[in-house]
N, C-alpha and C positions, 0 to 999 in steps of 0.2 A: 391248330384248331383245338377246341375243347372236346374231351371225351364224349362220344355220343352225339355230337352236334354236326355231323356231316349229312348233307342231303344229296342224293344222287338223282339227277333228272335225265330222262331219256331225251334224245335229240328231237324226236317228233313232238313230244310234249312241250319242250322249250320253244320250238318253232310256232306251235299253235298259240301259246301264251303271248309270244312277241307280236304275232299278227293281231290278236285281240287288243293288246295294248295300243298298237298303232292306230287301230280303227276308232278306239275310244278317245284318244288324245288326252292332253293334260295341260293345264296352264300354270302349274306351280313351278317354283324355282328348282325343286328337286328333279323334276322331269327333264329339265334342260341342262342340268349339271351346274347351274349357277350357284355360287356360294358367297357368303358375306361373313366378315368377322368384325368384332368390335372388342375393345379393351377398355377397362376403367380408366378414369383420369389418372395420369401419372404412370401408366403402363409403358414398358419399353418393348418395342418389337424389334427382334434381331434381324428378321427377314420377313417381308410381307409379300406372300404369293398365295394364290388359291390353286387347288388341285385341278378343278374342272372335271373331276371324276364323280360319277354317280355309282359308286361301288361300296359294298358293305365292308370290304377290307382292302382299302388302297394300300399297297405295299410301300413302306417308307424307304427312302434312300439309305445307302450304307455309309455315306460320308466319304467314300473313297474317290479320289480325283486323280491319283497317279496311276500310271501304267507300269507293269513289271514284266521282266522276263523270268527265267527260272531262279535268279539270284538277287536281282536288285531293280531299281527303277530305270525305266527307259522312256524314250519318246513313244507316244502311242502309235502302234503299227498301222500301216495301211492294209486295205483288203488284199488278201493273198499272202501277206507276211506272217511269220510266226507270232503267236500270242494275240491275234486279232480278236476283237469283240469280247475283251475282258471287262470286268466291272468298271474300272476307272475310265474306260473309254465310252461305255454305254450309259452309265449312270441312270439306270432304268427308273429308279424311284425319285429322281430329282434331288435337290438339296434338302438337308435336314432343316426344317423351318419351324421355329417356335415363337410364341408370344409370351413374354413375361407379363402376367396380368396385374402385377403390383400388389397382390394380396396373398403372396405365398404360394400361388398356383401358376402353372405353366401349361399353355395349350399347344399341342402338336397340331400344326395347321394341315399336315398331310393326313393324319389318321383321325383327327377330331377328338382324341383322348386328352383329358385334363389331368395333370400330374401335380403331386406335391413337389414344391421346389426343394425342400429340405428332406433329408433322410432320417430314419430312426433306427433303432436296433431292438429286436424282439425275438423271442423264441418262436419257432415255426408254429407250435401248437397254440400260441397266444396271438398270432397275427390277425386272424379274423376279428377277434374282440378289439384289438388295438385299432384296426381300420374302422370299425363301427363306432368307436368312441372319438375318432378324429373329427375336428371341426375346422380344419385349415380353410382359410378364405371365407368362413361363415357357412360352409357346406356340411351337410350331415350324411352324405351318401357315398362316402369313400369306401373302397373295397380293396382286397388283395388282388393284384393283377394276375392274369394268366401268363403263361410263358410266352404266348404269341404277343401279348400286349407289351410285356417288359422288353422282349427282344426288339420290338420296333424302335426303342430308344437308343439301341447300341450304335455308337459311332465307330465304324471299323477302320477309320484312319488313325485310331489310337495306336499306342506302341507299348508293349510289355516292358521294353527297356533292355539294356545289355547285361543286367545283373542276373545271377543265378536265381531262378524263380523261388528257390527255397530260402533266399536271403531275407533278413528281417527289415532292411531299409530299402526303400524304393530308390533306384538309381536316378541320376539327374536327367537322363534321356527318356524316362518313362512318361507316357502321355495317357491320361485316363480315356477309356472308351465311352465317354459320354460328354455332351457339350457343357463344359464347365462355365461358359458365359451365362447360362441360365439355370443350371442345376448345381446344387451343392454336392461336393464329393470329398472324400478323404481316403488316403491309404491308412490301413488299420494301425492302431496302437499295438506294437509287438513287444512291449516291455515285459509282458508276462509270457512271451513265446508266440509262435506263429510266423507267418510269412507276409511280406508286403503285398502279395497278390491275393490275400484272403479278403477281398472286397466283394463277397458273394451276396447277392440280393435275392430274397425269397419270392416265390410265387405260390399260387394255390394249385398249381398243376402237379399232381402226384404221379410218381412212376408206378405203373401197374405191376411191375415186377420188383425185384430188389437188386441192390448193388453190393459189390465186394463180397463179404461173407454173410449176406442175408440182411443188409441194412434196409429198413423201410425208408424211402427217399422221396424227395420232390425235385422238380426241375427248377434250377435257378440260373441267374445270369451273373457272371463275374465281370464287373466293369473295370477291373485292374488288368485282367488278361484277355478279355474279349471273347469269352466262350460260354456255351451252355453245357451244364452237366447235371446229373442227379446227385443231390447232396443228402446226407443223413438227416432225418427229421429232428434227431436229438442234438444236432450240432456237429461242429468239426472237432479236430483234435485238441484245440485250445479254447474253444468257446461254445456255449450252449445257445448263443443268439446269432442271428444273421442281420444284415442290413435290410431295410424295408423302405419302399417308396410306394405310397398308395395312389390309386387312380380312381377316376369317376368318368361317367359318360361312356359312349361308344359301346354299349352292351351288344354282344354278338361279334365284336371284332375278332377275327381269326376263325370264324366258323365258315367252312367251305361248302359250296354247292356245286357239285360236279355234274357236267353234262357229257355223256359219252357220245362223241361225234359220229360213231359208227364207221370211221375212216382211219382208225389208228391214233386218233387224238382225243384228249379229254380237256374240256374247258372248265376252269374254276370261275363260275359266274361272280363269286365274291371279290376276286382280284382282277378279273378280266384277262388272265393269262391262259394260254393254250399250251398243253403239255403233250409230249410223246407218251403214248400209252405204254410202250415198251421202253426198255433201257438199252444201253450199248452192248449188253450181253445177250440180247435176243437174236435168234436166227434170222429174223426179218432184216436186220442191219449187218449181217455177218460180212457182207462184201465191203462195208464201210470201215470195218476194223481189221480187215485181212492183212494189211500192210503195217499194222502197229506192232509195238514191241512184243506183245504176248498173243495177239491175234485172237483173244478170247473175250474181248469186251472190257477187260480191265485195262485202264489207261493211266499214263502219267499225266501231269497237269497240262503240258503243252499238247499232248495228243487229245485230251478231252476238249480243250478249246477248239482244236482243228476239227475234231469229229462233228461237233455241233455246227460250226461255221460253214463247213463244206457239205453238210447233210442235205440231201433231197429226200423228203419223206412226206407221205400223205399229200402229195401233189404240190408241196411248197418247199422253198429253199431258203427261207429267212430265219432259220433256227439259230439259237445261240445257247451257250452254257449259262444257266441261271446264276444270279448272285446269291450271297449267303442268306439274305432275307427272303428272297423268292423261294428258294428251295426249302428252307426251314418251314415255310408255310404249308408244305405238303405233308408234314409229319402228322400222323394220327396218334395222339398220345393215349388213346384208349387201347392201343394194340402194342404187342411186343412178341418176340419169338417165344418167350417163356410162357406167356399167358394165353396167347391166341394162336400160337404156332405159325405166325406170319410176320412179315416185315411191318414196321410201324407206319403204314401207309394204307389208304383206302383200297379195298380189293378191286376197284375198277382199274387199277394200274397193275400191269405185269411186272414182277420183280424177279430178277435172276437169283436163284439160290447159290450158296457157296458152301464149301466145307471149310470151317474156320481153322485157326492155327492149333486148336486143341482137338481137331478131328471131328467136331460136332457139326451137324447141319445148321446152317444159319443164313444170314443175309448181310450184304456188304454196306460199305460207305459210298457216298456219291460226291463227286467234285462239284465245287462252285467256281465261279469266275472271279471270286474275291481273294486277293492276296492278303497275307498276314505280314505286316511290316516286321522287318525290313525287306522281305521279299523271298526268302528261302522256302517258306511254307505258303499254302493256300488253304482256305476253309473247306471242310468236308462236313456233310450231314450223315449221321449214322442212322440208317433205317433198320439195321440189325444191332445186336449188342456191341457196345464199344469196349473191346476187351483190353485187359491188362494182365501182365504176368506177375503175380504176387506170391512170394514164397513157393515158387515152382509150380503154381496152379494158375490156370487161365480163369479169370473171373470177369464178370460184367462190371467194369470199373466206373463207367460214366452213364450208361443207360442207352437204350434204343430211343432215339430222338435227340441225343446230344449233338452239339455242334462243336467240332474240334478242328485241328489243323493237321495236315500231312506234309511231309517234304515233297516238293514239286518234282524231284528227280532223285536218282540214287537207288540204293538197295533197301528193301524192307527192314524194319527194326523191331525187336522185341525187348520189353523191359525198359522202355524209355521213361525217364522222370520218376517221381516218387510213387506213382501208381502203376508203374510198369507198362505204360501204354504200348499197344501194338500199333505200329505205324506202317501201313501196307504200301504206301507210295503209289501202287496201282489200284485205282478205284473205278467204279462205274460212272457213267454219265447219263442223265436224263435231260433232254434239251427242251427249251421253252421258246415261245414266241408271243408277241403281243397280238391280241385278237382285233386290234384296230378300233376298239370301243373304249379307249381310255385306260387300258390295263397298265400302262406305264407312263411316267412323265416324259416330256419331250427330251430326246437324246441329243447330246452335243455333236453326234456324228453327222 
């Protein structure tokens, strides 16, 4: 969501408005959820479907179709088996569906956003002016995307490849984290230095705190390694410019409207998803985690999947672990532990505090049901600072609101990778369910 753009609606108010709308009726297509699309002559449509959703922020699919255990791909499990209800099995957002409009623009049929087909490179400080000057497809209303908008494009069936991430040349088994049938993509020119994974795309979403040793930063998406982090506004170690892909239409995509159900659930009316108000560390669900490895609400990936799949909470039992796009949609980028003394999430949600590796009060990361190929890791969303151990000091390396990966099993690690990542292995879970009103695309289950 964009900073300051969350609306909280009380359940009684929402009910009254729904009754009023029902009594008035409506005859337009938007009220029935009907959609239609058209493309200019010569346009190529890669997939032609409509969402059927009357939602402000329909969550896009992740692109993941395979199922995984803790190490590799498996046949998708049956109910009651380990690793049930993971992303590749549920496919909550449906397929990634784009229309190449034949004029240098691409329409995302799920979100309604229209994108430039080509990328450019620009300094973060110059991005707004570059977007305003763009005339791709004959349009003059291009803008810098938010982090929610740009993350909607990520295809998490991509693969970072088998090379060391610090390598200059992309390995043959690397697969970009974006649909290259419709979008242009390149691994960066590293002749002057840098890494093949330095394909970082900028957004207009600023980090309200700072990273590393006080860097003013913005949140961006790396389409070479499939993650979100906060990048320095002045550039990375080898370049002062970032990749850019501008967007138009869909104003307000990513803005959440939360309804407190009064029963321990919170509905995001923008996405149609229903969330646990508490997380796995809360005493209300202590019995459900009593037999897990740590019995404190922090779970490994298999335990997190099982916690949600087996959970009976708020009178329902169809909970599941959210995928990486669903959970990222809960991040409130106007908040951080450093600036608001809170997790980066709306205060309608209860968030279990932690003492971090440096001994400071903080907030943890949360598992998603989305595996990171080839399967040893799964995606996490950091609602607290994403720590690294750099020069013997614990620093906020990636930002509260970043999307990273953790090993699915094993022992916690400190100092991993060039930014000294803290990889906890045991993270929290916040379960989700569909409200039955179009919150997710039809599941293959």
